[in-house]
C-alpha positions, 0 to 999 in steps of 0.5 A: 226236450224243452225247458220246462217239459220235464218238471220231475226230472232229476239229474244225480251229481257226484259230489266229488266232481259235480258229474251227473251220473244218473238220472231220477224223478221227483215224486214228491216233495221229499223224494226222487225215485232212481235205480239201485244200481245208481246208488250201489255203494254210494253214501248220501253224502256222494250225490247231490240232487238237482232239479229243474236243470235243462242244459249243462253248459249254459242257463237256458231258463231265467229260473236257475236249477236247485241242488238238494243234499241227500239224507237218506238212501233206502235202497231196495233191500233185494237188489241183485247185481247180477240180474238187476231185479229189483232195481229201484232205490228212493232218496230222502232230500234233506230239506222239502222241495217248493214246487215251482213253474219248473220243479214238480213232480210226476204222479205215480200209477193208480192202478197196480195191474196195468200192463201198459203194453203197445202204449207209446211211452217217453224217457228222458235223459243227459245220457250218452247219444250212443254206447260209448259216446259223449254225453248230452249236455241237454235233457233228450226225449225219446217216446217208445212202444211198450213191449210184451214182457213174453217178447221181450223175453225171447230176445234175451238170453235171461228171463224177464219176470214181471218187475221188469218192463220193455220198451223200444222200437224193433228197428233200433236207433232209439233208445236209453243210454249210458247216463240215463240210469234210474230215470223215468219211462213215462206215460201221458195220462191225459193232457196234463198228466204225466205217470211214472210207469218204469225206471230206466235199468239195464240194456245190451249197448244202447238202441241196438236193433230188435233189442229194447230197454228193460225198465223196473216195472214201478206198479210192482213196487208202489207197495214198497214206494209208499211204505218207504217215501214217507 
């Protein structure tokens, strides 16, 4: 990725050691969406939300990233650790975010009906570059086609209900990986606007041939998001 490409990208850091452990997406001046398996067992005071970050190793832009404390974690009450169903959480930041050139939110989908099958989506993160491998210090991006859920279900032994969205290449080699969890899967709706359609949830290793990554489907949770991100 390039600096300033993904202005809504959030890095979730552990307060204890400043380690980046998950991603997230800024949806308003108060809220970041991430995965429930990222917040499971954590308290607000355990997490720092960093916005405007690009390269953890060095400051490549003149604009510094900004860190925010979390005042509340709203984890989906029906999150299931065994199946990763309802894998979505909202983080409320303790102060409002002032939008700048490199920090601004992503749009939510307008219609809950859209299935996005066959569209090319983009996922970004600082996750590992291979399963069990080292993390990336710079933000990386990859474009992946969205699958039909039926086709996706045929690749896994478990059910893939509508609350999941699958994306990946059939040949493998490109995927989200460890540390990318909670990050955004996005579609460009027009040349200036991006829409959040998925949250990185789970997969079998990373970028395995014929196995897509599985995401929380945002359109299925719009009601919950609007009720809780206030």
